[in-house]
N, C-alpha and C positions, 0 to 999 in steps of 0.2 A: 308627394305627387308632382309633376313636372308638368309645366305648360311645353307644348311643342306645337311647331309649325312657323314656319318664315318665308315672307314671300322670294327670298334668296333660294328655295328649297324648291322652287317651281322649275320643271324640266319641260321647255316647249317641244313641240312635234316630236314626241318620243316613238313615232311609228315607223315602221318598215313594213311598206304595203307591198304583198308577194301578187295577192289575186284580188281583180277590181271589186270583188264582196266584199273584201275586208272593209272597204272604204264606209258600208252602209254599216258598219257594227261598230266603228269609233266616231267620236266627234273632232274635227279640224281644229277647234278652239279649246280643244280639252287638255288642261296640263296635269303632268305626271308630278304629285306631289310628295315630297318627303314628309311625312308626317312625324317621324322620330327616330334616332338612332341613338346606339348605345347598348346593343346585344352583342353578343360573342357569336351566337349562330341562331337567328330568328326563324322559328318556324311555327305549323301547324294552327293557323289563324280560325277562328270560327265566329262567325256574328251572331249576337243574340238582338234578333228585331225587336223583343217584346221587351228589351231593357237599353236598346239604342247604345249598344258596347260591343266593343271587340276583343276577344281573349287570344292571346298567343303566346306559344313558349320561347325562351331562351336557354337553350337546351344545356349548353357548358356551363351557364351559370346559375342554373339549379332552379329556375323558377318561371312563373306564369305572369305575363303580365296584363294589364286592363287598359284599352284605350277607349275614351269618351269622345267623340267627335265635338266640335263646335259648331256654331251657326253658319261660320264661312264657309266650311267646306276644307279650308286650308289647315286647319289645325285641331287643338282638342288638348286632352291631358291623358298622360300615362302616369299609371300607378302599378305598384306590385298587388298581384292578385294572390298569389300562393308561393310562396316562399320558404323552404325546400319545396320542391316540387317532385322528386324523384326524378328527376332528368325529362319532364314529361316532353312528347315530340307531340305528334297528332291529336287532334281532337274533333269532335261532331256533338250532334244532340239526338237524344232518343226521342220517342215520340211523346212524351212527357214533357219535354224541354229539358230535360235533365242533361248535365255535362258528360259526356263519353270520352275518356283520355288514355292515350298510349304512353305507359310510364318504362323507359329506357332502364332507370335507377333500381326500380323493384321488378322489372321484368314480368309486366303483368297488364292487364287492361281494367279501368277503375271507371266507376259513376260517382258523381257527385251528387246526391240526395239534395233537395230542395232548402233542407234545413243546414244543408253544409256538411253534413256526414259522407265519409266517403267509403262505398261499398266495392269491394273486388270482387270483378264478374269472372276474371279468370286468370291464373297463372301457370296453370299444369297443362302438359299433355301426355296422356298415358301415366301421369303419376310424375313427368320430368318437367323442371323448368323451362318456361318459354324462353326464347332468345334475348328479345327487346323489341318487343311489339311497337310499330313504327306508325302507321296511318289505318284510321279507321272511317267505316261509314254503318251507318243504321239504315236498313231497310223498312220498308212500310210495313211488313210483317214483325217487326221490332227484334228481328235477327240482327246481331253486331259481325259484321264483316272485318277483319283486320288481317295486315302484313306482318310478319315475324321475321326481319332480316337480322343480322348480328350487329349490327352498328352499334349499339350500346355495351356490347360486351368484348368488343375488340380492343378498345383500351378504355382507360379512366375519364376520357375525355368529356364523353356523352352518358355516364353512367357509370358501371364498376365491371372491370375487366374479368371475364369468367369465360367457361366453356359451354359448346353447344351440348346440350344434353341429350336431346330428341334425334340430333344427328340429320335435320335438313335445315330448311326456309321456307316455311309453307304460308299458304294463305289460308286463313280459318274463318269459320262461320261458328258464331256461338250464340246459341238459342237461350236467352236469358229464364223462358217458360218452363222447359225443359231440363234445365242447368245439363246443356249438350254441348260438346265442343266436337267440331268434325273438321277435317280438312277436305278443300275445296280445289287447291291445287299444289302439287308438290313440285314441279318441275322448274321453279324458279331459282335462279341462282343468289340473288338479293331484292326479292319483292320491295316496292316500297309503295307509293302513291296508289291509292284506288278510290274508286267512284263508281257510280250508277249512272247509266244512262237515264233521263226524267222518266221514261216510261219502265225502268228497270229491267228492261228486255236484255242489257248487254252490261257486263261488269267491264271496266278496264282498270289494269294493274301496271306499275311500270316495273321494270326491272334495271337497277341501277347496278349491276357489276360491274362494268366499266368504272366505277370508282376506284375499285383495287386491282383492275385486270384489263388493260387498254383493250385487249381485244374479247372483252365480255360484254353482253347486252348494255344497252343504252335506248332501250326502246318502251314502248306500251304496247301492251298487247289487249287485245279484245276477246270476250268469250261470250256467246249467247247462254241466258240465263234460263234453265227449264222451270216448268210450273211446279216441279218439285226443288226446285233450289240448286240442282247441278249444273255444273260448268260443260259447255261443248263447243266443237267448232273453234277451236283457239287459233288465231291467227294476229299477227305485226300488225298493229293498227299505224304507226308511226314510229320512226326511227331518229332520235336527237340529232341536227348538224350543229349546235352549239353546246359542249358542256353535255349535261344529264338532264331529263326530264326526273322530277322529285316530287312532288304533289301538284294536284290540278283538280280543276271541278270544271263542271259543265253549264252551259246557259239552257235555257227552254226550250231551244232549238234544237240541243243536242250538241252543239259544238262543243270541242275541249278547248279549254284555257288553261296550259301548264307551263310549269315552270321550267327552264332553263338555264343556262350559262349566262347567255347575254339579255334575258329578261324573260318575258312571257310570250308563248307560242300559241297561236289559235289555229285550230285543226277543223274542217269541217267534218260532217258525220261520216263522210267515206275515207277521211284521212287525208284531203289535200291540204296543205299547210296553206293557211289564207294571210296571213300576216304575222308580226311581231310586235309587242311593246317594249322597246327598248329602255332598259333598267341599268343604272352605272353601278350595280352587284350583280354578282349569281344569285338567282333566285330559288329560293327551296319550297316556296308554297304560296298558293292563292286562295281567297273566297269572296264570293259576291257577298255583300252588304247593302245598308243604308235601307231606308225606308221602300222604295221601289227596287231594291235588289239591282240596282244598276252600277252599283260602285265597287270596282275590283280593287280589294285589298291584298298588298304584295309583302312577303315576306323575303327581303332581300338581304342575306347575310348579316349586317349588321343594323339596318335600319327596317322601318316599317312605311310604305308608299302607299298611294291610292290614285286612281284615277277614274273618273266616269265614264259608262260607256253607252252605246244604243240597244245594249241586251240587259235581259233580267237573267239572274243566274236562277238555277234550277233547284231551289231549296225550300224547306217547309218555314214556314213564318216561325 
């Protein structure tokens, strides 16, 4: 277990205000805090409000880490939660508070039961192995929605090099009650981050194909979600102007806070870029946490950062 946090790791004025409305969402006296460093590629943060801790992935090092904040808000402790972790990437929690994880190395989505047992939710589509599930969200009806790009099988860095067996990179919905897996979108190049709007009427999915093709998509798409769980009216919600969008979360007003090459970008529900939190490393993913759900935790390449905001994350307790 390692103590983390140092006054030298406080970054003052880390904001780029693009629209005046952004000033109402941030605190002029807040500092971006580097809470810990030492990852090869930090990803997939998920907050446990009932336990007051954060879990996140260090994909190449094949481990999941746990951060417990201290009373100062400037530090805490980091320990290994699980290693090996099958190169886990994105995480979320289900309706019972159980951890749901995307495992690159095992090409599957799993659930960690309250007693620590790991249940495989899904690892195949029509009898063929998934690529490398990347990010995941659980809808209020208990269905598990996840993206399946090939990043974990392209090399041995974030999983095991392998072949794409079903011939695509889909966005899936798994219903654990029916043990049923269905495709909800099949026209992405490399689907990545995924999240619902607070009322679940809109699904947002990032496409990070520009990671390997300079002319590929580097945007977030939005879909209307029908009552039957189907997607319609696909449109580009936002295009990244610095690197790539990867993982993202929404606040209670429906604003999107997304990772990017220069930090965290905040978009209004209509797609207007309001402002940025500038981070000195490429950001992979974010999540809101803390007692009031107003602290934004940021996974930035080798480090874990955090900053207090004037908004509250749209997440379950």
